[in-house]
C-alpha positions as CSV (number, residue, x, y, z in Angstrom):
1,X,30.7,-38.4,-2.1
2,X,32.6,-35.6,-3.9
3,X,31.5,-32.5,-2.0
4,X,31.5,-29.1,-3.5
5,X,30.6,-26.8,-0.6
6,X,29.7,-23.1,-1.1
7,X,28.4,-21.0,1.8
8,X,26.9,-17.6,1.6
9,X,25.5,-15.4,4.3
10,X,22.8,-13.1,3.0
11,X,20.8,-10.4,4.5
12,X,17.5,-11.5,3.1
13,X,16.4,-9.2,0.3
14,X,13.2,-8.5,2.1
15,X,15.0,-6.0,4.3
16,X,16.5,-3.8,1.6
17,X,13.4,-4.6,-0.4
18,X,11.1,-3.1,2.1
19,X,13.2,-0.4,3.6
20,X,13.8,0.6,0.0
21,X,10.1,1.2,-0.8
22,X,10.2,4.6,0.7
23,X,7.0,6.4,1.3
24,X,7.4,9.6,-0.5
25,X,4.3,11.7,-1.4
26,X,6.0,14.9,-0.3
27,X,3.8,18.0,-0.3
28,X,4.8,20.9,-2.4
29,X,4.2,24.5,-1.2
30,X,4.2,27.0,-4.1
31,X,4.5,30.7,-3.2
32,X,3.4,33.7,-5.2
33,X,4.9,37.2,-4.8
34,X,1.9,39.5,-4.9
35,X,2.1,42.3,-2.3
36,X,-1.3,43.6,-3.3
37,X,-3.2,40.5,-2.0
38,X,-4.6,40.0,1.5
39,X,-3.1,37.4,3.9
40,X,-5.8,34.9,2.9
41,X,-5.0,35.5,-0.8
42,X,-1.3,35.1,-0.2
43,X,-1.8,31.6,1.2
44,X,-4.2,30.6,-1.6
45,X,-1.2,29.3,-3.5
46,X,-0.1,26.7,-0.8
47,X,-1.4,23.9,-3.0
48,X,-0.4,20.4,-2.2
49,X,0.3,17.9,-5.0
50,X,1.7,14.4,-5.0
51,X,5.1,14.0,-6.6
52,X,5.7,11.7,-9.6
53,X,7.0,8.2,-8.9
54,X,8.2,7.7,-12.4
55,X,11.2,5.4,-12.8
56,X,14.5,6.2,-14.4
57,X,15.0,4.7,-17.9
58,X,17.7,2.4,-16.6
59,X,15.2,0.1,-14.8
60,X,14.1,-3.0,-16.6
61,X,11.8,-6.0,-15.9
62,X,14.9,-8.2,-16.4
63,X,16.1,-6.9,-13.0
64,X,13.2,-8.9,-11.4
65,X,12.4,-12.5,-11.0
66,X,10.4,-14.2,-13.8
67,X,8.2,-17.2,-13.2
68,X,9.2,-18.5,-16.6
69,X,12.0,-20.1,-14.7
70,X,9.4,-22.3,-12.9
71,X,7.9,-23.3,-16.3
72,X,11.3,-24.1,-17.8
73,X,12.4,-26.0,-14.7
74,X,9.6,-27.6,-12.6
75,X,12.2,-29.0,-10.2
76,X,13.0,-25.4,-9.1
77,X,9.3,-24.9,-8.3
78,X,9.3,-28.1,-6.3
79,X,12.4,-27.1,-4.5
80,X,10.8,-23.8,-3.6
81,X,7.6,-25.4,-2.4
82,X,9.6,-27.7,-0.1
83,X,11.4,-24.7,1.3
84,X,8.2,-22.8,1.8
85,X,6.7,-25.7,3.7
86,X,9.5,-25.5,6.2
87,X,9.3,-21.7,6.4
88,X,5.6,-21.8,7.1
89,X,6.4,-23.7,10.3
90,X,9.3,-21.4,11.2
91,X,11.9,-24.2,10.9
92,X,15.3,-22.6,11.6
93,X,17.6,-25.2,10.1
94,X,16.8,-27.8,7.4
95,X,17.9,-29.4,4.2
96,X,16.1,-29.5,0.8
97,X,17.4,-31.3,-2.4
98,X,17.3,-29.7,-5.8
99,X,17.4,-32.1,-8.8
100,X,16.7,-29.8,-11.7
101,X,18.6,-28.8,-14.8
102,X,20.2,-25.5,-13.6
103,X,24.0,-25.6,-13.3
104,X,25.4,-24.5,-10.0
105,X,26.2,-21.0,-11.2
106,X,22.6,-20.4,-12.2
107,X,21.2,-22.2,-9.2
108,X,23.3,-20.0,-6.9
109,X,21.7,-16.9,-8.4
110,X,18.3,-18.3,-7.4
111,X,19.5,-19.2,-3.9
112,X,20.6,-15.7,-3.4
113,X,17.2,-14.5,-4.4
114,X,15.2,-17.0,-2.4
115,X,12.6,-14.5,-1.3
116,X,11.6,-13.9,-4.9
117,X,11.1,-17.6,-5.4
118,X,9.1,-17.9,-2.2
119,X,6.9,-14.9,-3.1
120,X,5.4,-16.8,-6.0
121,X,4.6,-19.8,-3.9
122,X,3.2,-18.0,-0.9
123,X,3.9,-14.3,-0.6
124,X,2.8,-14.1,3.0
125,X,5.2,-16.6,4.4
126,X,8.0,-15.1,2.3
127,X,7.5,-12.0,4.4
128,X,8.6,-14.0,7.5
129,X,12.3,-13.7,6.6
130,X,14.9,-11.6,8.5
131,X,18.0,-13.1,7.0
132,X,19.3,-16.5,6.0
133,X,22.4,-18.5,5.3
134,X,22.8,-21.4,2.9
135,X,25.3,-24.1,2.2
136,X,25.0,-26.3,-0.9
137,X,26.9,-29.4,-2.0
138,X,26.8,-31.7,-4.9
139,X,24.8,-35.0,-4.8
140,X,24.4,-37.6,-7.5
141,X,21.5,-36.0,-9.2
142,X,21.8,-32.4,-8.2
143,X,22.5,-30.4,-5.1
144,X,21.5,-30.6,-1.4
145,X,20.9,-27.2,0.2
146,X,21.0,-26.6,3.9
147,X,19.3,-23.4,5.0
148,X,19.6,-21.5,8.3
149,X,16.9,-18.9,8.7
150,X,16.2,-16.1,11.2
151,X,12.6,-14.9,11.2
152,X,10.9,-11.5,11.7
153,X,7.9,-13.1,13.3
154,X,6.8,-16.3,15.1
155,X,3.9,-18.7,15.6
156,X,2.3,-16.7,18.4
157,X,2.4,-13.4,16.5
158,X,1.0,-15.0,13.4
159,X,-1.9,-16.5,15.4
160,X,-2.8,-12.9,16.4
161,X,-2.6,-11.8,12.8
162,X,-5.0,-14.6,11.8
163,X,-7.4,-13.6,14.5
164,X,-7.2,-9.9,13.4
165,X,-8.0,-10.9,9.8
166,X,-10.9,-13.0,10.8
167,X,-12.3,-10.3,13.0
168,X,-12.0,-7.8,10.2
169,X,-14.0,-9.9,7.8
170,X,-16.6,-10.7,10.4
171,X,-17.1,-7.0,11.3
172,X,-16.8,-5.2,8.0
173,X,-17.7,-7.7,5.2
174,X,-21.3,-8.8,4.4
175,X,-22.7,-11.2,1.8
176,X,-24.5,-8.3,0.2
177,X,-21.4,-6.2,-0.5
178,X,-20.2,-6.0,-4.1
179,X,-16.6,-6.7,-5.0
180,X,-16.0,-3.0,-5.4
181,X,-17.3,-2.3,-1.9
182,X,-15.1,-4.9,-0.4
183,X,-12.0,-3.6,-2.2
184,X,-12.7,0.0,-1.2
185,X,-13.3,-0.7,2.5
186,X,-10.0,-2.7,2.6
187,X,-8.1,0.1,0.9
188,X,-9.6,2.7,3.3
189,X,-9.0,0.5,6.3
190,X,-5.3,-0.3,5.6
191,X,-4.6,3.4,4.6
192,X,-6.1,4.7,7.9
193,X,-4.6,2.0,10.1
194,X,-1.0,2.3,8.9
195,X,1.5,5.0,9.3
196,X,4.5,4.7,6.9
197,X,7.8,4.3,8.7
198,X,10.9,2.1,8.7
199,X,11.5,2.6,12.4
200,X,9.1,0.0,13.9
201,X,10.2,-3.1,15.7
202,X,10.6,-5.0,12.4
203,X,11.5,-1.9,10.3
204,X,7.9,-1.9,9.1
205,X,8.1,-5.2,7.3
206,X,5.6,-7.5,9.2
207,X,1.8,-7.5,9.3
208,X,2.1,-8.1,13.1
209,X,3.9,-4.8,13.5
210,X,1.3,-3.1,11.4
211,X,-1.6,-4.3,13.4
212,X,0.1,-3.9,16.8
213,X,2.2,-0.7,16.3
214,X,0.2,0.8,13.3
215,X,3.5,1.3,11.4
216,X,4.6,-0.3,8.2
217,X,6.5,-0.1,4.9
218,X,5.1,-1.3,1.5
219,X,5.6,-5.0,2.2
220,X,3.4,-5.0,5.3
221,X,0.8,-2.7,3.6
222,X,0.6,-5.1,0.6
223,X,0.6,-8.3,2.8
224,X,-2.1,-7.1,5.1
225,X,-4.2,-6.0,2.1
226,X,-3.6,-9.4,0.5
227,X,-4.8,-11.2,3.6
228,X,-7.9,-9.0,4.0
229,X,-8.8,-9.2,0.4
230,X,-8.7,-13.0,0.4
231,X,-10.5,-13.2,3.8
232,X,-13.2,-11.0,2.2
233,X,-13.8,-13.4,-0.6
234,X,-11.8,-11.7,-3.3
235,X,-9.1,-13.3,-5.4
236,X,-5.9,-11.3,-4.9
237,X,-2.2,-11.4,-5.6
238,X,0.9,-9.8,-4.1
239,X,3.0,-7.9,-6.6
240,X,6.5,-6.7,-6.3
241,X,8.5,-4.5,-8.7
242,X,9.8,-1.0,-8.7
243,X,8.5,2.5,-8.1
244,X,10.4,5.8,-7.5
245,X,13.6,3.9,-8.5
246,X,13.2,1.6,-5.6
247,X,11.8,-1.9,-4.9
248,X,8.2,-1.7,-4.1
249,X,5.2,-4.0,-3.3
250,X,1.4,-3.7,-4.0
251,X,-1.6,-6.0,-4.9
252,X,-3.7,-7.2,-7.8
253,X,-7.4,-7.8,-7.0
254,X,-10.2,-9.3,-9.1
255,X,-13.3,-7.2,-9.0
256,X,-16.3,-8.5,-11.0
257,X,-14.0,-10.9,-12.9
258,X,-11.6,-8.1,-13.9
259,X,-8.1,-7.7,-12.5
260,X,-6.9,-4.3,-11.2
261,X,-3.9,-3.0,-9.3
262,X,-4.3,-1.7,-5.8
263,X,-1.4,0.2,-4.1
264,X,-2.4,1.0,-0.5
265,X,1.0,2.4,0.2
266,X,0.6,5.2,-2.4
267,X,-3.0,5.7,-1.4
268,X,-1.8,6.7,2.0
269,X,-1.2,10.4,1.2
270,X,1.5,11.1,3.8
271,X,2.6,9.6,7.1
272,X,1.9,12.9,8.8
273,X,-1.7,12.9,7.6
274,X,-3.3,9.8,9.2
275,X,-6.9,10.5,8.0
276,X,-6.2,11.4,4.4
277,X,-7.1,8.8,1.8
278,X,-6.3,8.9,-1.9
279,X,-7.7,6.7,-4.7
280,X,-5.1,7.5,-7.3
281,X,-3.8,3.9,-7.1
282,X,-7.2,2.2,-6.5
283,X,-8.4,-0.3,-9.1
284,X,-5.9,0.8,-11.7
285,X,-5.2,-0.9,-15.0
286,X,-1.7,-1.9,-16.4
287,X,-1.5,1.1,-18.7
288,X,-2.0,3.7,-16.0
289,X,0.1,1.9,-13.4
290,X,3.0,1.5,-15.8
291,X,3.5,5.3,-15.8
292,X,5.3,5.0,-12.5
293,X,5.5,1.3,-11.6
294,X,7.5,-1.5,-13.1
295,X,6.8,-5.3,-12.8
296,X,7.2,-8.5,-14.8
297,X,3.9,-8.7,-16.6
298,X,4.2,-12.4,-17.4
299,X,4.2,-13.2,-13.6
300,X,0.7,-11.8,-13.1
301,X,-2.8,-11.4,-14.6
302,X,-3.3,-8.6,-17.1
303,X,-5.3,-5.6,-15.8
304,X,-7.0,-4.0,-18.8
305,X,-10.3,-2.5,-17.5
306,X,-10.8,1.2,-17.0
307,X,-14.1,0.9,-15.2
308,X,-12.9,2.7,-12.1
309,X,-10.9,5.5,-13.6
310,X,-13.3,7.9,-12.1
311,X,-11.8,7.1,-8.7
312,X,-8.3,8.2,-9.6
313,X,-8.8,11.9,-9.3
314,X,-9.9,11.6,-5.6
315,X,-7.6,13.0,-3.0
316,X,-8.4,13.8,0.7
317,X,-11.6,11.7,0.4
318,X,-14.2,11.0,3.0
319,X,-17.1,8.5,2.5
320,X,-20.5,8.8,4.0
321,X,-23.0,6.1,3.1
322,X,-22.9,5.9,-0.7
323,X,-21.3,9.3,-1.2
324,X,-17.6,10.0,-1.5
325,X,-16.6,13.7,-0.8
326,X,-13.2,14.5,-2.1
327,X,-10.8,17.2,-3.3
328,X,-9.9,16.8,-7.0
329,X,-6.2,16.4,-7.9
330,X,-7.0,18.0,-11.3
331,X,-8.4,21.3,-10.3
332,X,-8.3,21.4,-6.4
333,X,-12.0,21.8,-6.1
334,X,-14.4,19.8,-3.9
335,X,-16.8,17.3,-5.4
336,X,-19.1,14.5,-4.3
337,X,-19.6,11.2,-6.1
338,X,-22.6,9.1,-5.4
339,X,-21.7,5.4,-5.8
340,X,-25.4,4.3,-6.1
341,X,-26.3,6.7,-8.9
342,X,-22.8,7.3,-10.5
343,X,-23.5,11.1,-10.2
344,X,-20.7,13.7,-9.8
345,X,-21.5,17.1,-8.2
346,X,-19.2,20.1,-7.7
347,X,-19.7,21.4,-4.2
348,X,-17.2,24.3,-4.1
349,X,-14.2,25.7,-6.0
350,X,-12.3,25.9,-2.7
351,X,-9.0,24.0,-2.3
352,X,-10.2,22.0,0.7
353,X,-7.9,19.5,2.4
354,X,-8.1,17.2,5.4
355,X,-11.8,17.1,4.9
356,X,-14.2,15.4,7.2
357,X,-18.0,15.2,6.8
358,X,-20.8,15.4,9.4
359,X,-24.5,15.5,8.6
360,X,-24.9,18.0,5.7
361,X,-21.6,19.8,6.0
362,X,-17.9,19.3,5.1
363,X,-15.2,20.6,7.5
364,X,-11.8,21.2,6.1
365,X,-8.6,23.3,5.9
366,X,-9.4,26.0,3.2
367,X,-6.1,26.5,1.4
368,X,-7.7,29.3,-0.7
369,X,-8.0,31.1,2.6
370,X,-4.8,30.7,4.7
371,X,-5.7,27.1,5.6
372,X,-8.5,28.3,8.0
373,X,-10.9,25.8,9.5
374,X,-14.0,26.1,7.3
375,X,-17.5,24.6,7.2
376,X,-19.0,24.1,3.8
377,X,-22.7,23.2,3.3
378,X,-23.0,20.3,0.9
379,X,-26.3,21.5,-0.5
380,X,-25.2,24.9,-1.8
381,X,-21.4,25.2,-1.2
382,X,-21.8,28.1,1.2
383,X,-18.8,28.6,3.5
384,X,-18.3,29.6,7.1
385,X,-14.9,30.2,8.7
386,X,-14.8,28.6,12.1
387,X,-11.2,29.2,13.2
388,X,-8.9,31.8,11.7
389,X,-5.8,29.6,12.0
390,X,-4.2,27.0,9.7
391,X,-5.5,23.6,10.6
392,X,-4.8,20.0,9.5
393,X,-5.6,16.3,10.2
394,X,-9.3,16.7,10.7
395,X,-11.4,13.8,11.9
396,X,-14.9,13.5,13.4
397,X,-15.9,11.0,16.0
398,X,-19.2,10.9,17.9
399,X,-20.1,14.4,16.8
400,X,-16.8,15.9,17.9
401,X,-14.4,17.5,15.4
402,X,-10.7,16.9,16.2
403,X,-8.0,18.9,14.5
404,X,-4.5,20.2,14.8
405,X,-3.1,23.7,14.3
406,X,0.2,24.3,12.5
407,X,2.1,24.5,15.8
408,X,1.1,20.9,16.6
409,X,-1.5,21.7,19.2
410,X,-4.5,19.4,19.4
411,X,-8.0,20.9,19.5
412,X,-11.6,19.7,19.5
413,X,-15.0,21.2,18.8
414,X,-18.5,19.8,19.4
415,X,-20.6,19.9,16.2
416,X,-24.2,20.9,16.1
């Protein structure tokens, strides 16, 4: 046999891929210079807004893998399926033949981007990779590839992930729930479970790290959402592309037979705000998402519906029964939206962040009034200052309001 051996050690693109999808909804503080105002009025301008994630013009879909390669060369798809079968069982060293029509130079490109190939066969097992080494040599009808793989996870950890996913579906999903309700509870759950960081045990890349350490980057956000969506009876896909000039991952989900994008990473307002939920990237169509995301459209289903555009203005949202209470990104006022009646209602013109709801009242940080802890009656919008100090990260459990002050101190207050 005339051997042509080429060896390449690669840090699997999953690590730069996922450490690259930086979590960056930085908060802007705008200051006014008005010496005639009171202290409360001076802090009225401390308005938080999400930054744009728009891409530079230099980025192109041609920088990403296209599944047209599988259509043009079915042997490449078969090769990838054989590799995935071994990866799924955490085989560390194995050989797989390729007998397609790619010449070695083009085949080498695909070997160096093996994670992209695997993502379209099984996105979840593609996330197992840490790094890999390949060696290829010519055989009579193609090439024989030997792979040596190091993994981020293992069988024991993935069994725990499986149990976690099953327990979630058993506890939170019922037969009576609509597709929308299933997608929303999964968005909320992942956002509140995860804190964005690259500093976890697997640099934020695995679902096991997310469920055990509550830390993740975009890959783990999207992979957990993918698993939960599928376990909840929804058809879902894992999408990767670009956002903020960096590689990024999110999901597509089918709701009432229409496809929508769902980006749980960007719906997680900030890593320092664990209870804040956004719906700016919840059930989004292609047109809206393309303003700051880039992907290869031919790889995925088209998302054309705008049925849930009403959700995209919601920031610092809290849901009670069928009602979502939220701060509007458009005008920084507080509204309620009744999911049962599709009715919007303005509650107050206050810029109200970190809001939490208990009985008939909203508790929040009033940024029209120095960030003071404020109670707002849902019925008439009347306000009562509870603490004359800037507060953040409000949450309510068992009738107790927990919050932080700006110095990092933790506080609690029993609610009546």
